[in-house]
C-alpha positions in Angstrom: 20.7 -8.9 -18.9 22.5 -9.0 -15.4 21.0 -7.5 -12.6 22.9 -5.6 -10.1 21.6 -4.0 -6.6 23.7 -2.2 -4.2 23.9 -2.9 -0.6 25.6 -1.8 2.6 29.4 -2.4 2.5 29.4 -2.3 6.4 25.4 -2.6 7.2 24.2 -0.9 10.3 21.9 -3.9 10.9 24.6 -6.2 11.9 23.4 -8.7 9.9 19.8 -9.1 10.9 18.2 -9.2 7.6 16.7 -5.5 8.2 18.5 -3.2 5.5 16.4 -2.6 2.8 18.2 -4.4 0.1 17.2 -7.7 1.8 13.6 -7.0 0.4 15.1 -6.9 -3.1 17.2 -10.0 -2.5 14.6 -12.0 -1.1 12.1 -11.0 -4.0 14.7 -12.1 -6.7 15.1 -15.1 -4.8 11.4 -15.8 -4.9 11.0 -15.5 -8.6 14.7 -17.4 -9.3 16.8 -14.7 -10.8 20.2 -14.3 -10.5 21.9 -11.2 -9.7 25.1 -9.7 -8.7 25.6 -7.1 -5.7 27.8 -3.9 -5.8 28.3 -3.3 -2.0 28.8 0.5 -1.4 30.4 2.6 1.8 28.4 5.5 3.3 30.8 7.9 1.6 30.3 6.4 -1.9 26.6 6.7 -1.5 26.7 10.4 -1.5 29.0 10.5 -4.5 27.7 11.6 -7.8 27.4 8.3 -9.3 25.7 6.7 -6.6 23.2 10.2 -6.3 22.8 9.4 -10.3 21.0 6.2 -9.5 19.5 6.9 -5.9 18.9 10.7 -5.6 18.6 10.5 -1.6 21.8 8.5 -1.4 20.6 5.5 -0.2 20.4 1.7 -0.7 19.1 -0.4 -2.5 19.3 0.6 -6.3 18.5 -2.0 -9.2 19.7 -2.1 -12.5 19.2 -4.1 -15.5 20.6 -3.1 -19.0 19.6 0.3 -19.4 17.0 0.5 -16.3 17.6 2.1 -13.1 15.2 1.9 -10.3 15.3 3.1 -6.6 13.1 2.6 -3.5 12.7 -1.3 -2.6 8.9 -1.3 -2.9 9.1 -0.2 -6.4 11.9 -2.4 -7.2 10.1 -5.5 -5.4 7.1 -4.4 -7.8 9.0 -4.2 -10.9 10.6 -7.6 -10.1 6.7 -8.8 -9.2 5.8 -7.4 -12.5 8.6 -9.1 -14.9 8.7 -12.6 -13.4 6.0 -14.9 -12.1 6.1 -15.6 -8.3 5.1 -12.5 -6.6 1.9 -11.2 -7.8 -1.4 -13.1 -8.8 -2.5 -13.7 -12.2 -5.9 -12.9 -11.4 -6.4 -8.9 -12.0 -8.2 -8.7 -8.7 -5.9 -10.5 -6.5 -3.1 -8.6 -8.3 -4.7 -5.1 -7.5 -5.4 -6.7 -3.7 -1.5 -7.5 -3.5 -0.5 -4.2 -4.7 -2.7 -2.6 -1.9 -1.1 -4.5 0.9 2.3 -3.5 -0.1 1.2 0.2 -0.1 -0.2 -0.7 3.4 3.2 -2.3 4.6 5.5 0.5 3.5 3.0 3.7 3.9 0.9 2.5 7.0 2.9 0.1 8.9 6.5 0.6 8.5 6.6 4.3 9.3 6.1 4.2 13.3 8.1 0.8 13.5 11.0 2.4 11.6 10.8 5.8 13.7 10.3 3.8 16.9 14.1 2.0 16.0 15.5 5.5 15.0 14.4 7.2 18.4 15.8 3.8 20.3 19.4 4.7 18.6 19.4 8.4 18.4 17.4 9.8 21.2 17.6 7.9 24.3 19.6 11.3 26.0 16.8 13.4 25.0 14.5 14.5 27.6 11.3 13.6 25.4 12.7 10.2 24.8 10.0 8.1 27.0 7.2 9.9 25.8 8.1 9.8 22.0 8.6 6.2 22.6 5.7 5.8 24.0 3.8 7.6 21.6 5.3 5.3 18.9 4.6 2.2 20.3 1.0 3.2 21.2 0.9 3.9 17.3 2.6 0.4 16.4 -0.1 -1.4 18.6 -2.9 0.1 16.8 -1.8 -0.9 13.7 -0.7 -4.1 14.6 -4.1 -4.5 16.2 -5.6 -4.0 13.1 -3.2 -6.1 11.1 -3.6 -9.0 13.2 -7.7 -8.8 13.4 -7.3 -8.8 9.5 -4.9 -11.7 9.3 -6.9 -14.0 11.3 -5.6 -17.4 11.3 -4.9 -17.2 7.8 -1.3 -18.1 6.6 -0.8 -15.1 4.4 -2.7 -11.9 3.7 -4.7 -12.9 0.6 -4.6 -16.3 -0.2 -1.2 -17.4 -1.4 2.1 -15.3 -0.6 2.5 -12.2 -2.7 4.7 -9.3 -2.7 2.5 -8.2 0.1 3.4 -10.7 2.4 6.9 -10.1 1.7 7.0 -6.5 2.2 4.8 -6.8 5.3 7.2 -9.6 6.8 10.0 -7.4 5.9 8.7 -4.4 8.2 7.5 -6.4 10.8 10.9 -8.0 11.2 12.0 -5.0 12.8 9.7 -5.9 15.8 11.1 -9.2 15.8 12.1 -10.2 19.8 10.3 -7.3 20.9 7.5 -7.5 23.4 5.1 -5.7 21.0 5.4 -8.4 18.3 4.9 -11.1 21.2 1.4 -9.5 22.0 0.1 -10.5 18.6 0.7 -14.3 18.5 -0.7 -14.8 14.6 1.9 -11.9 13.7 4.8 -13.4 15.4 3.6 -16.8 13.4 3.3 -14.7 10.1 6.6 -13.4 10.3 8.2 -16.9 11.3 6.4 -18.5 8.0 8.1 -15.9 6.1 11.4 -16.6 7.6 11.0 -20.1 6.7 10.4 -19.5 3.0 13.7 -21.1 1.2 13.9 -18.0 -0.5 14.0 -16.2 2.6 16.7 -18.1 3.8 19.0 -17.9 1.0 18.5 -14.1 0.8 19.3 -13.7 4.2 22.5 -15.8 4.0 23.7 -13.7 1.4 23.1 -10.4 3.4 24.7 -11.9 6.3 27.6 -13.0 4.3 28.5 -9.6 3.4 28.4 -8.3 7.1 30.5 -11.4 8.2 33.2 -10.5 5.8 33.2 -6.9 6.7 33.5 -7.6 10.4 36.4 -10.1 9.4 38.4 -7.2 7.9 
């Protein structure tokens, strides 16, 4: 059965690999599964056909036969469950990988994503400086804890897993910022993720969509 995912027709990340379909592309590349991409506009995302797949009008979605999924974390988990390469065989290691998946999306990502939104949407607000400072304090607390836990290891729990895929995806929003650079081991961790052949293939595929849209 063909796997079909949705992605932005014109991504607001300007081809930097930050849109959440990137996580799904990367996961599929890691496990060696081919997939098709259906590009959607912001208008299309609010229409009934897309809302039937993604009730919040977002991307990505995942379709395979009569299965339809949404939420990037759930999709990555499903891919890891169906195909070898993202989740360990050992039950305890598998459970720890799942824990890191939740940690990436529920603990580390929220202040990082909020910071990105504030920098785009609230620069002209009187509370901007205070709000940004508070978010960056929260981010540093999370990164300090994560940096301590990672130490000098390559990955979070032995071999690369879906937990690392999601954590690197989250941290990429800080790439090039002074915040990430305060944590050399996390900067190196992100670079290791970007160096994976599967990541490079996924990034190139997502960038090609933005490049084509920009040429129109």
